[in-house]
Every structure is written in structure tokens, then in C-alpha cells.
C-alpha positions as CSV (number, residue, x, y, z in Angstrom):
1,M,4.3,-0.1,-17.3
2,S,6.0,0.7,-13.9
3,L,8.5,2.3,-14.6
4,A,8.1,3.6,-17.9
5,V,5.4,2.9,-21.0
6,G,2.5,0.6,-21.5
7,V,1.5,-0.7,-18.1
8,N,-2.5,-2.1,-17.1
9,S,-2.7,0.1,-14.4
10,S,-4.2,-0.9,-11.4
11,S,-5.7,2.5,-10.9
12,K,-7.8,2.7,-14.2
13,N,-10.5,5.0,-13.4
14,M,-14.1,3.2,-12.8
15,G,-16.7,5.0,-14.2
16,L,-20.3,5.5,-12.1
17,D,-23.6,4.3,-13.5
18,D,-25.4,6.5,-15.4
19,E,-28.3,6.5,-13.1
20,T,-28.8,8.0,-10.0
21,G,-30.4,5.1,-7.9
22,A,-27.3,2.6,-8.5
23,E,-25.1,5.7,-7.9
24,V,-26.6,5.4,-4.2
25,S,-27.1,2.3,-4.0
26,E,-22.8,1.6,-4.2
27,A,-21.8,4.3,-2.0
28,K,-24.4,2.7,0.5
29,T,-23.0,-0.9,-0.1
30,A,-18.9,0.7,-0.2
31,K,-19.8,2.0,3.2
32,T,-21.8,-1.1,4.9
33,A,-19.1,-3.3,3.6
34,T,-16.2,-0.7,5.5
35,D,-18.2,-0.4,8.4
36,V,-18.6,-4.3,8.6
37,D,-15.1,-4.7,7.8
38,Q,-14.0,-2.1,10.4
39,S,-15.5,-3.4,13.2
40,S,-14.2,-6.8,13.1
41,T,-10.6,-5.8,13.1
42,G,-10.2,-2.6,14.7
43,L,-7.0,-1.9,13.2
44,V,-8.5,0.1,10.1
45,R,-9.1,3.8,10.4
46,E,-12.9,4.9,9.4
47,P,-13.0,6.8,6.3
48,S,-15.8,10.1,6.8
49,E,-18.7,10.1,5.0
50,S,-17.9,12.5,2.4
51,S,-15.2,10.3,1.4
52,M,-17.3,7.7,-0.2
53,Y,-17.2,10.7,-3.2
54,V,-14.0,10.9,-4.0
55,T,-12.9,13.0,-6.9
56,E,-9.8,13.2,-8.7
57,D,-6.9,15.4,-7.2
58,D,-6.2,18.6,-10.0
59,D,-2.2,17.7,-9.8
60,D,-0.3,16.9,-12.6
61,D,-0.5,13.4,-11.5
62,D,-4.2,12.9,-11.9
63,E,-2.4,10.1,-9.0
64,V,-4.3,10.6,-5.4
65,K,-7.5,10.3,-4.5
66,K,-8.2,13.0,-1.5
67,I,-9.7,10.7,1.5
68,E,-10.8,11.8,4.4
69,L,-10.0,9.4,7.6
70,G,-10.9,9.0,11.2
71,P,-8.4,9.9,14.1
72,Q,-5.2,8.0,14.6
73,C,-5.0,6.2,16.6
74,T,-1.1,4.7,18.4
75,L,-0.4,0.7,18.5
76,K,-1.7,0.6,22.5
77,E,-4.5,1.9,21.5
78,H,-5.4,-0.4,18.4
79,I,-4.2,-3.3,20.4
80,E,-6.5,-2.1,24.0
81,K,-10.0,-1.8,21.4
82,D,-11.8,-4.9,21.4
83,K,-8.9,-7.1,24.2
84,D,-11.7,-9.3,25.8
85,D,-12.6,-10.5,22.1
86,E,-10.0,-14.3,22.2
87,S,-10.5,-14.2,18.0
88,L,-9.8,-10.4,18.4
89,R,-7.0,-10.2,19.6
90,R,-5.1,-13.8,18.5
91,W,-5.5,-11.9,15.0
92,K,-4.3,-8.5,15.6
93,E,-1.0,-10.7,17.5
94,Q,-0.5,-12.6,14.0
95,L,-0.8,-9.1,12.1
96,L,2.2,-7.4,14.6
97,G,4.1,-9.9,15.1
98,S,7.1,-9.2,17.5
99,V,6.6,-5.6,17.0
100,D,8.0,-4.2,20.4
101,V,4.9,-2.0,21.5
102,N,6.6,-0.4,24.5
103,S,9.2,1.1,21.8
104,V,6.6,2.4,19.3
105,G,3.1,2.4,20.6
106,E,2.7,5.8,21.7
107,T,3.6,7.3,18.0
108,L,0.9,8.0,16.3
109,E,2.5,9.0,12.8
110,P,3.9,5.6,11.1
111,D,7.0,6.2,9.1
112,V,8.1,4.0,5.8
113,K,11.7,4.3,4.5
114,I,12.3,3.1,1.0
115,L,15.6,1.2,1.4
116,S,16.2,0.0,-2.0
117,L,14.5,-0.1,-5.8
118,A,15.7,-3.3,-8.1
119,I,14.8,-3.5,-11.9
120,K,14.5,-7.6,-12.1
121,S,14.8,-9.0,-15.7
122,P,15.7,-12.7,-16.5
123,D,17.5,-11.3,-19.5
124,R,19.8,-9.7,-17.5
125,S,21.4,-9.6,-13.9
126,D,19.2,-7.2,-11.4
127,I,19.6,-3.2,-12.1
128,V,20.1,-2.1,-7.9
129,L,18.9,2.0,-8.3
130,P,20.7,4.1,-6.0
131,I,18.4,5.9,-4.1
132,P,19.7,10.0,-3.6
133,E,18.4,11.5,0.0
134,N,17.6,14.8,-2.2
135,G,15.2,12.2,-4.3
136,N,16.8,13.2,-7.7
137,P,18.9,11.6,-9.4
138,K,21.5,13.5,-11.3
139,G,21.2,12.2,-15.2
140,L,20.2,9.2,-16.7
141,W,19.2,6.8,-13.9
142,F,18.8,4.1,-16.0
143,T,18.3,2.1,-19.4
144,L,15.5,-0.2,-20.4
145,K,15.6,-2.7,-23.4
146,E,12.8,-2.3,-25.9
147,G,10.9,-5.6,-25.6
148,S,12.6,-7.1,-22.5
149,R,10.7,-8.6,-20.0
150,Y,10.8,-7.1,-16.5
151,S,10.0,-6.3,-12.4
152,L,10.1,-3.8,-10.4
153,Q,11.3,-4.6,-6.9
154,F,10.8,-2.4,-3.6
155,T,12.0,-3.7,-0.4
156,F,11.6,-0.8,2.4
157,Q,10.9,-0.6,5.9
158,V,7.6,0.3,8.3
159,S,8.2,1.8,12.1
160,N,6.9,3.6,14.3
161,N,3.0,2.8,13.4
162,I,0.5,1.2,11.3
163,V,0.7,2.7,7.6
164,S,-2.4,2.5,6.0
165,G,-2.7,1.7,2.2
166,L,0.5,2.1,1.0
167,K,0.7,2.7,-3.0
168,Y,3.3,2.9,-5.4
169,T,2.3,6.0,-8.6
170,N,4.2,6.8,-11.2
171,A,3.6,8.9,-14.0
172,V,5.6,9.5,-17.5
173,W,6.6,12.2,-19.6
174,K,8.2,11.9,-23.5
175,T,9.4,15.4,-25.2
176,A,6.5,16.9,-22.5
177,V,3.9,15.1,-23.4
178,K,2.5,12.7,-20.5
179,V,2.7,8.7,-21.7
180,D,1.6,6.8,-19.0
181,S,0.5,7.2,-15.5
182,T,-0.3,4.0,-12.7
183,K,-0.8,3.4,-9.3
184,E,0.4,0.4,-7.6
185,M,-1.5,-0.2,-4.5
186,L,1.4,-1.8,-1.8
187,G,-1.1,-2.6,1.0
188,T,-1.3,-2.3,5.0
189,F,1.9,-2.7,7.0
190,S,2.5,-3.0,10.5
191,P,6.3,-1.8,12.3
192,Q,8.6,-4.8,12.3
193,S,12.4,-5.2,12.5
194,E,12.4,-7.1,9.5
195,P,12.2,-4.4,5.9
196,Y,9.6,-5.8,3.5
197,T,9.5,-6.4,0.0
198,H,7.1,-6.1,-3.3
199,V,7.6,-6.9,-6.1
200,L,5.6,-5.7,-8.9
201,P,3.5,-7.8,-11.7
202,E,5.9,-8.5,-14.5
203,D,6.0,-6.4,-17.2
204,T,7.6,-6.2,-21.1
205,T,9.0,-2.3,-22.3
206,P,7.6,-1.0,-25.9
207,S,9.6,-2.1,-28.6
208,G,10.1,0.0,-32.4
209,I,11.8,3.0,-32.8
210,F,8.7,5.6,-31.5
211,A,8.8,3.8,-28.7
212,R,13.3,4.7,-28.3
213,G,14.7,7.6,-26.7
214,S,14.6,9.7,-23.3
215,Y,11.7,9.5,-21.2
216,S,11.8,12.0,-17.8
217,A,9.6,10.4,-14.7
218,R,8.0,10.9,-10.8
219,S,7.5,8.4,-8.8
220,K,6.0,8.4,-5.4
221,F,5.4,6.3,-2.3
222,V,1.9,7.6,-0.3
223,D,-0.2,6.2,2.0
224,D,-3.9,6.8,2.7
225,D,-3.2,10.0,4.5
226,N,-1.3,12.0,1.4
227,K,1.2,11.6,3.5
228,C,4.5,11.1,0.3
229,Y,7.6,8.9,1.7
230,L,9.5,9.2,-1.2
231,E,9.5,11.1,-4.5
232,I,11.7,10.5,-6.8
233,N,12.8,13.3,-10.1
234,Y,14.3,10.9,-12.7
235,T,15.3,10.0,-16.7
236,F,15.7,6.6,-18.4
237,D,16.3,5.6,-21.8
238,I,14.3,2.6,-24.1
239,R,16.8,1.3,-26.2
240,K,18.1,-1.2,-28.4
241,D,19.7,-3.4,-26.1
242,W,20.8,-2.8,-22.2
243,Q,22.8,-0.7,-20.9
244,S,26.9,-2.0,-20.5
245,V,27.4,-2.9,-16.8
């Protein structure tokens, strides 16, 4: 569940084959596929060899894998790569769209600003959640109706440079017990003047007497460099009905 509990998380751990030979074979295959993809696009930063054997971070979130990436490039440097390859040049132009390279091309660090969060449900009008500057909403942030269908929508702006591997992570606790951990890969985005919108797959809130009550949660938006663009610590309720508007 994206904001609450019960989601089939896209970040479930995939176990390695018990045989050493299978592990080495899978790692080599992954590295070969990565090298081919990166050489053909020139816009994705190459992972170091050690990143093929990543382990879970020891943080309470259990949500971020540490990956060592190659050096960052400015947007101008990305465009200059393989500039004699006509097909790659057209592909890059399509990816970057109407980006003003002269205004952002010398900046290494991308910037992502989360503009709005909204809960969408066929049972009611959208719930637009205000984002406080300090990332900590005061009091109850929202209420979900038990057994209801809903999806979470993000609207965000990317500037300065390409952001690689932007992802949404969420952890939920009830009475100090961690009940859910979710990770959703949003993707890689180029800077542009128009904001991006991403809607998570529809989910259903749990129901029953044990599902109702108050929860605490922490949501983050991070990229492949483990740079956090927004962290929100909040509380919400699951009740028999939606909160009155």
C-alpha cells in the first residue's frame, strides 16, 4: 500500500541462486547488459564494478541500496558525447525536448522539487496534501476509508540536469511495529519547464477492526546517488469512512 499498509511492493528482495556459479553468471550478464545499454545512449551514468554486489543499507527503513556511480556529466557534456552519431543525436533531442541547454548545461547536480501529492479515489474527490517546508505535517495528515480503492499521484519538477533513478520509498508503523515497506521506481527524467506527473498503481486499504486506527509513516524521494529531495514524516488514520470535507 503506497501510503498505508498492504501493498505488493516493487522493492521485494530477489534472492540469489544458492550456487556460486549462478551468482557469477548473473552478475556478468547484468554487467554486460548495462554496458551495452549505456554505450548506446550516452545519458546513463555507469555503475562501478562493486555496485553489482550491492547489499541492503542498515538504516531502519531497509529501503535504499547503496550504489557507486561513475562521475556526473553536465547536460552539455551529455549532448557532446557521440555527437557524430546521427541516430543518437536524434534520440537525445527527443529525450531532452525543449530544454534550454545554455541555462542548465553547466550544472552537475540535478534538482527535483515535489510540487504536490494527491490521493485519488473513485469514491470521493481528490485529497490534495499540502507539503510543509520542513517535511513534517502537524497532526493528522489524512484519513483513508477501510476497504477503499485509491492511488497516489505525484507532481514534480526537474531542473539543472538529468535525474537518474528517481524513486519513492515509504515505511509505515503501527504502535511502534513496522507493518509495511514500499519502494516505487519513478524513472530517469531530463530537466524541463513543464512538471512531470506520476500516478502509482491503484491499491486497496485493508479493512477490519485490526486495520483501523492510527499509523505513522515516513516517505522519501531519492535518486541513484542516494540524494534525498524530500522526506515527509507524518501520521494518518484508517477509519470506517472518509474524513468529512
